N, C-alpha and C positions, 0 to 999 in steps of 0.2 A: 554224357550221362549227367543226370541232375543229382546234386549232392543229397537232396531231401529224399531220394529214393533209397538211400542206405539205412537210415535209422529204423529200428524195429519197433513194432507196436508194444511188445513186451519182451521180457528176457527169454521166454519160450519161443517167441516168434522172430528169431534172428534170421535175417535174409541170407541167401547164399548167392553165389555168382550166377547161377542159372536164373534165379528169380529176378535179379537185377538186370540181366541181359534181356529178359522178356519184357520187364517194365520199361526199359530204355529203348526197346526195339532194335537192339544191336546184336551182332554176331557173338556167340559165346566165346570163341577164341579171342576176338578183339577185346571183349570185355575183360577176359582173364589177363591179357597183356596190359591193359590200362590199369587194372587193379594191382598187378605185379609192380608196375611203376609207382603207383600211389603208395603201396606198401613199402617200397624201398625208400621213399621220401618221408615215411612216417605218418602218412595221412590216414591209412586204414590198416587193420590187422586182419589177416585171413587165418582162420583156424579150421582144422578138420572137424566136420560135423560128427558129433558122437553117434548120431543115428544112421549116418551114411558116410563111410570113410572115403568115398569118392568125391563128396561135395565139400566145398569150403564155405564156412560161415563168415560173414563180414561184420566188422565192427569199426566204426569211425573213431579215430583218436581225437583227443582234445585239439591237437594241431590241425587235424582234418576239419573239425567243426569250425575252428577259427577261420581257416582258409575258405571253407564253403560259404560262411557268412559274408566274408569280404567279396567273394566272387558274385554272390547273389546281388549285393548292393551295386557292384560295378556293372553287371549285366542289366539291371533295372535302370541305371543311369544312362547307359548307352542306348538302351531300348527307347527311353523317353526322349533322348536327344535325336535319335534317328527317326523314330516313328511318331513322336509326340503330336505334332501338328497334323500329320497324315491320319493318324488314328482318330484324332478328334473330329476331323472333317468326315472321315468314313463313318464314324458313329452317327454324326448328324444326318448324313445321307440315308443310312440304314433306318434310323428312327423315322424319318419322313416316309420312307417306303412302306413301313409296316403300320403307319397310322391309317385307320379305316377311311378317313376322309380323303386320303390321297389316291384311292382307287376309283376309277371311273365307274359310275353306276352304283356306287355305294351310297347309302342314305345321306352321308355327310359330304358327299362330293359336290363341287361347284359346277 
Protein backbone atom coordinates (compact mmCIF):
# COMPACT_ATOMS: atom_id res chain seq x y z
CA UNK A 1 0.00 0.00 0.00
CA UNK A 2 1.19 3.43 -0.83
CA UNK A 3 1.10 5.92 2.06
CA UNK A 4 -0.21 8.73 -0.12
CA UNK A 5 -3.37 6.70 -0.65
CA UNK A 6 -4.45 7.41 2.93
CA UNK A 7 -4.72 11.22 3.23
CA UNK A 8 -8.17 12.59 2.46
CA UNK A 9 -9.04 15.42 0.11
CA UNK A 10 -11.11 17.08 2.87
CA UNK A 11 -12.41 16.41 6.35
CA UNK A 12 -15.69 15.12 4.83
CA UNK A 13 -13.82 12.82 2.45
CA UNK A 14 -12.09 10.55 4.95
CA UNK A 15 -11.06 7.28 3.29
CA UNK A 16 -12.10 3.95 4.69
CA UNK A 17 -10.50 0.51 4.54
CA UNK A 18 -12.55 -0.60 1.54
CA UNK A 19 -11.60 2.51 -0.47
CA UNK A 20 -7.93 2.02 0.39
CA UNK A 21 -8.05 -1.67 -0.56
CA UNK A 22 -9.61 -0.81 -3.92
CA UNK A 23 -7.08 1.97 -4.61
CA UNK A 24 -4.20 -0.32 -3.68
CA UNK A 25 -5.63 -3.31 -5.58
CA UNK A 26 -5.37 -5.48 -2.47
CA UNK A 27 -7.67 -7.90 -0.68
CA UNK A 28 -9.91 -6.20 1.91
CA UNK A 29 -8.98 -8.70 4.66
CA UNK A 30 -5.26 -8.31 4.00
CA UNK A 31 -5.65 -4.52 3.98
CA UNK A 32 -7.46 -4.71 7.31
CA UNK A 33 -4.65 -6.82 8.81
CA UNK A 34 -1.98 -4.40 7.58
CA UNK A 35 -3.95 -1.44 8.95
CA UNK A 36 -4.41 -3.21 12.29
CA UNK A 37 -0.62 -3.60 12.51
CA UNK A 38 -0.05 0.04 11.50
CA UNK A 39 -2.58 1.13 14.10
CA UNK A 40 -0.83 -0.92 16.81
CA UNK A 41 2.42 0.85 15.88
CA UNK A 42 0.75 4.28 16.05
CA UNK A 43 0.97 5.00 12.31
CA UNK A 44 -2.78 5.21 11.59
CA UNK A 45 -6.00 5.57 13.53
CA UNK A 46 -9.09 3.62 12.51
CA UNK A 47 -12.42 5.07 13.61
CA UNK A 48 -15.97 3.86 13.07
CA UNK A 49 -17.57 5.76 10.18
CA UNK A 50 -20.47 7.79 11.60
CA UNK A 51 -22.46 7.13 8.40
CA UNK A 52 -21.81 3.36 8.33
CA UNK A 53 -20.90 1.62 11.58
CA UNK A 54 -19.54 -1.36 9.61
CA UNK A 55 -16.85 0.80 7.96
CA UNK A 56 -13.62 2.11 9.48
CA UNK A 57 -12.38 5.55 8.54
CA UNK A 58 -8.62 6.01 8.32
CA UNK A 59 -6.45 8.84 9.53
CA UNK A 60 -2.70 8.89 9.33
CA UNK A 61 -0.94 10.03 12.50
CA UNK A 62 1.99 12.46 12.63
CA UNK A 63 4.26 9.45 13.22
CA UNK A 64 2.73 7.77 10.17
CA UNK A 65 3.32 10.85 8.03
CA UNK A 66 6.95 11.00 9.17
CA UNK A 67 7.49 7.31 8.41
CA UNK A 68 5.73 7.56 5.03
CA UNK A 69 7.95 10.47 3.99
CA UNK A 70 11.08 8.55 4.97
CA UNK A 71 9.80 5.46 3.12
CA UNK A 72 9.09 7.40 -0.08
CA UNK A 73 12.60 8.89 -0.03
CA UNK A 74 14.14 5.45 0.48
CA UNK A 75 12.03 3.82 -2.24
CA UNK A 76 12.97 6.57 -4.69
CA UNK A 77 16.66 6.16 -3.78
CA UNK A 78 16.56 2.40 -4.34
CA UNK A 79 14.54 2.82 -7.52
CA UNK A 80 17.12 5.23 -8.93
CA UNK A 81 19.98 2.96 -7.85
CA UNK A 82 18.47 -0.18 -9.35
CA UNK A 83 16.68 1.20 -12.40
CA UNK A 84 18.39 4.54 -13.02
CA UNK A 85 20.62 3.61 -15.95
CA UNK A 86 18.17 1.08 -17.35
CA UNK A 87 15.31 3.59 -17.19
CA UNK A 88 17.41 6.21 -18.93
CA UNK A 89 18.41 3.77 -21.69
CA UNK A 90 14.83 2.59 -22.09
CA UNK A 91 13.56 6.17 -22.32
CA UNK A 92 16.08 6.90 -25.09
CA UNK A 93 15.03 3.82 -27.05
CA UNK A 94 11.33 4.63 -26.68
CA UNK A 95 11.89 8.23 -27.74
CA UNK A 96 13.67 7.03 -30.89
CA UNK A 97 10.84 4.62 -31.62
CA UNK A 98 8.15 7.29 -31.48
CA UNK A 99 10.02 9.86 -33.58
CA UNK A 100 8.25 10.09 -36.97
CA UNK A 101 11.56 10.00 -38.84
CA UNK A 102 12.38 6.58 -37.40
CA UNK A 103 9.53 4.85 -39.24
CA UNK A 104 10.20 3.51 -42.73
CA UNK A 105 8.15 5.23 -45.32
CA UNK A 106 7.50 8.31 -43.20
CA UNK A 107 8.33 11.67 -44.81
CA UNK A 108 11.37 12.17 -42.60
CA UNK A 109 12.78 8.62 -42.98
CA UNK A 110 16.12 8.08 -44.65
